[in-house]
C-alpha positions in Angstrom: -0.1 5.5 38.3 -2.1 2.9 35.5 -5.7 2.7 36.4 -7.3 -1.3 37.0 -8.4 -1.1 33.8 -7.7 -4.2 31.1 -6.2 -2.9 27.9 -6.7 -4.4 24.8 -4.6 -4.4 21.1 -5.5 -5.8 18.1 -3.0 -5.7 15.5 0.5 -6.6 17.1 3.4 -5.4 14.2 6.1 -3.3 14.2 3.7 -0.3 15.8 0.9 -1.9 18.0 3.4 -5.1 19.0 5.4 -1.9 20.4 2.9 0.1 21.9 1.4 -2.8 23.8 5.2 -3.6 24.7 5.0 0.0 26.7 1.6 -1.1 28.4 2.6 -4.0 29.8 6.2 -2.1 30.9 3.4 1.0 32.2 2.1 -1.3 34.4 -1.5 -2.2 32.6 -3.1 -5.2 32.2 -2.7 -5.8 28.5 -4.5 -8.3 26.4 -3.8 -8.7 22.7 -4.5 -10.5 19.0 -2.7 -10.9 15.8 -4.0 -13.0 13.1 0.5 -13.7 12.7 0.9 -16.1 15.4 4.8 -15.0 15.5 3.7 -11.7 15.9 1.3 -12.8 18.9 3.9 -15.0 20.6 7.1 -12.1 20.3 4.8 -9.7 22.7 3.4 -12.7 24.8 7.3 -13.3 26.3 7.1 -9.4 26.8 3.5 -10.0 29.0 0.4 -9.9 27.0 -2.0 -12.1 27.6 -3.0 -13.6 24.4 -6.8 -14.3 22.9 -8.0 -16.3 20.6 -9.5 -13.7 18.9 -10.6 -9.8 18.3 -14.0 -10.3 19.9 -12.1 -12.4 22.5 -10.4 -9.4 23.3 -12.9 -6.8 22.5 -14.9 -8.8 25.5 -12.6 -8.2 27.7 -10.8 -4.8 27.5 -12.3 -1.7 29.2 -10.1 0.4 26.0 -9.3 -1.2 22.8 -6.6 -0.2 20.8 -6.3 -1.4 16.8 -3.0 -0.9 14.7 -3.8 -2.1 11.6 -2.1 -2.1 8.1 -5.0 -0.9 5.4 -8.4 -0.1 5.4 -10.3 -3.0 4.3 -8.6 -4.7 7.4 -9.9 -2.3 10.0 -13.4 -3.0 8.5 -13.2 -6.7 8.7 -11.8 -6.4 12.4 -14.3 -3.9 13.8 -17.6 -5.2 11.9 -16.4 -9.0 10.6 -17.2 -12.1 12.0 -15.6 -12.2 15.7 -14.4 -8.9 15.3 -14.4 -5.4 17.7 -18.6 -4.9 17.4 -19.3 -8.8 17.9 -17.5 -9.1 21.5 -17.5 -5.4 22.6 -19.2 -4.1 25.9 -21.0 -1.4 26.5 -18.6 0.2 28.2 -16.3 -0.4 25.6 -13.6 2.6 24.5 -12.0 2.0 21.0 -9.6 3.8 19.5 -8.4 3.4 16.4 -5.0 4.2 15.8 -3.9 2.8 12.4 -3.1 4.9 9.4 -6.8 4.7 7.3 -8.9 7.0 5.9 -11.3 9.4 7.5 -14.2 8.3 5.7 -13.4 4.6 7.2 -13.2 6.0 10.6 -16.6 7.3 10.0 -18.4 4.6 8.2 -17.3 1.9 11.4 -18.2 3.8 14.0 -21.5 4.4 12.2 -22.0 0.7 11.2 -20.5 -0.7 15.0 -22.3 1.8 17.0 -19.1 2.1 19.0 -17.9 4.8 21.3 -15.0 5.3 19.1 -11.7 7.7 19.0 -9.6 7.8 15.8 -6.1 8.4 16.9 -3.4 7.8 15.2 0.5 8.0 15.4 3.5 9.2 14.5 7.1 8.7 15.4 7.4 4.6 15.0 8.2 1.3 16.6 11.3 3.2 19.2 8.9 6.1 20.2 5.9 3.8 20.7 8.0 1.6 23.1 9.3 4.2 24.6 5.7 6.7 24.9 7.0 9.3 23.0 4.8 9.3 20.2 2.7 12.2 19.0 -0.9 11.1 19.3 -3.5 13.2 16.9 -7.5 12.4 17.9 -10.7 12.9 16.6 -13.9 12.5 17.9 -16.3 13.3 20.8 -14.0 15.5 23.3 -16.1 14.4 26.4 -14.6 10.7 25.9 -11.3 12.0 24.9 -11.0 13.9 28.7 -11.8 10.8 30.4 -9.4 9.7 32.7 -8.9 6.5 31.8 -8.2 7.3 28.0 -6.0 10.2 28.6 -3.8 7.9 31.5 -3.6 5.6 27.8 -3.1 8.1 25.4 -0.3 10.0 27.9 1.5 6.6 28.3 1.8 6.4 24.3 2.2 9.8 23.4 4.4 12.7 24.5 2.4 15.4 22.3 -1.3 14.3 22.4 -3.5 16.7 20.1 -7.5 16.8 20.0 -8.1 18.2 16.9 -11.9 18.2 16.3 -14.9 15.4 15.2 -14.8 12.3 14.2 -12.1 11.8 11.6 -10.1 14.3 12.5 -7.0 12.5 13.7 -6.5 10.7 10.2 -7.1 13.2 8.1 -4.4 15.4 9.8 -2.3 12.1 10.0 -2.7 11.8 6.2 -1.7 15.5 5.6 1.7 14.8 7.4 2.4 11.4 6.2 1.5 13.1 2.8 4.3 16.0 3.5 7.0 13.6 4.8 7.0 11.2 1.9 7.3 14.5 -0.4 9.6 15.4 1.6 11.7 12.1 1.9 11.6 11.7 -1.6 13.0 15.4 -2.6 15.7 14.5 -0.1 16.6 11.1 -1.5 17.1 12.7 -4.7 19.0 15.5 -3.9 21.2 13.2 -2.2 22.1 10.7 -5.4 23.0 14.0 -7.2 25.2 14.6 -4.2 27.1 11.3 -4.6 27.5 12.5 -8.1 28.9 15.3 -7.7 31.7 13.3 -4.6 30.6 15.7 -2.2 31.9 15.4 1.3 29.1 13.7 3.4 29.8 15.1 6.7 30.2 19.1 5.8 27.3 18.3 3.4 24.9 17.1 6.1 26.1 19.6 8.5 25.5 22.8 5.8 22.0 21.1 4.9 21.0 20.6 8.8 21.8 24.0 9.4 20.3 25.8 6.0 17.3 26.2 4.8 16.9 22.8 3.6 17.2 21.1 6.9 13.6 18.8 7.6 12.9 16.1 9.8 13.3 13.4 6.9 16.7 14.1 6.3 17.9 14.4 9.2 16.4 11.2 10.6 17.2 9.3 7.3 20.5 10.6 5.4 22.4 8.3 8.7 20.5 5.3 7.5 20.8 5.6 4.0 24.8 6.2 4.0 25.1 3.3 6.5 22.7 1.4 3.8 20.6 0.6 6.0 17.3 -0.7 5.0 15.6 -2.7 7.2 11.7 -1.3 7.8 11.3 1.1 9.9 7.9 1.7 7.8 8.0 0.4 4.6 7.9 1.3 1.1 4.9 -0.5 0.6 3.1 1.0 3.7 4.3 4.2 2.3 2.6 4.2 -0.8 -0.8 2.9 0.6 -0.6 5.9 2.7 0.4 8.5 -0.3 -2.6 6.9 -2.2 -5.0 7.4 0.9 -4.2 11.1 0.8 -4.8 11.4 -2.5 -7.7 9.7 -2.5 -8.9 12.1 0.2 -7.6 15.1 -2.3 -9.6 13.7 -4.9 -12.9 13.9 -2.9 -13.1 17.3 -2.5 -11.3 18.1 -5.8 -8.0 19.3 -4.2 -5.3 19.5 -7.1 -2.1 17.1 -5.8 0.6 16.9 -8.7 3.4 17.2 -6.2 2.0 14.4 -4.2 0.5 12.3 -7.6 4.7 12.0 -8.6 5.7 10.7 -5.5 2.9 8.6 -5.6 4.2 7.1 -8.7 7.7 7.0 -7.6 6.7 5.0 -4.5 4.5 2.6 -6.8 7.8 1.7 -8.9 9.8 0.9 -5.8 7.5 -1.3 -5.2 7.5 -2.4 -8.3 10.3 -3.3 -8.6 10.9 -5.3 -5.6 11.2 -2.8 -2.9 7.9 -3.1 -0.9 9.2 -4.3 2.4 12.6 -2.4 2.8 12.2 0.8 4.8 10.8 4.0 2.3 14.2 5.1 2.0 14.8 2.2 -0.7 13.6 4.3 -3.2 17.3 6.1 -3.1 18.1 3.1 -5.0 15.8 4.0 -7.8 17.8 6.9 -8.2 21.2 5.4 -7.5 20.1 2.7 -11.0 20.1 6.2 -13.0 23.2 7.6 -11.9 25.3 4.4 -11.6 26.8 6.1 -8.3 25.8 4.3 -4.7 24.8 7.0 -1.7 26.9 5.6 0.6 29.9 6.2 3.4 32.6 4.6 4.6 32.4 6.5 7.5 29.2 5.4 10.2 27.0 8.1 11.2 24.5 6.9 14.3 21.0 7.9 13.9 20.9 11.0 16.1 23.9 12.2 14.3 21.8 15.1 13.2 19.6 15.2 15.8 16.4 17.4 14.8 16.0 18.5 18.5 19.6 19.9 19.2 18.6 22.4 16.3 
């Protein structure tokens, strides 16, 4: 059963909005704010109580969730005028669930003096609504183990991990996205060659599914590519941003990233060619522009056709 706590959500886009819907459906009193009036209106229809500012959300919430697009926006939301720090009560616990750099997380915590956990997620809006996210948590274990905090994390996530000190969650999330972005790009590059070679798509996907080239990215993205579904689950621009953050994190410790650097240039090129707001799988169009052969199939494959959990 949910506690009597009020949960605040700031940032009600694809992920934040889906998490807010889940919290309402799970019985939590949920108050939210977004600078985008349409995003706020959408979740109000689902039962979220609107607030006029971030500070107003922080003042009413016992636990606050932020889901924001970039590190500068996160800093402004926490530290700026009408921000979290301005409105927060003494007992507020903040869960920073965006994909931002660990340095930004630590800087926000130090300047705001808030009780803060970084808790980025993986899984996309559909899993956010169903409470099946993977949650990567960094920060004080005592805060993490509080019953009310655990209740929220377990409502949102199917797999919840405490990974270490503050910033460990965002570090892990960036590394995960670094891997996923590279594997996605390699899978789509191979698919473009497959299209030129005229492969049987059903046979090709089943062979890869059961072979060493199989991956979550291949299994979940290929049906959408073949169906030419480029509606954004996670956009090209957001992918480029995350890869850039991963590169910056590696650069700070002088770690070599030749593969990730190439991947970043690919997503940057796609963004420059107008694909920024399409799903990140739209980078396949760059390969198609060279080969002249689209990666598509008349046969329809649903999203679960290559469900990784069956392997």
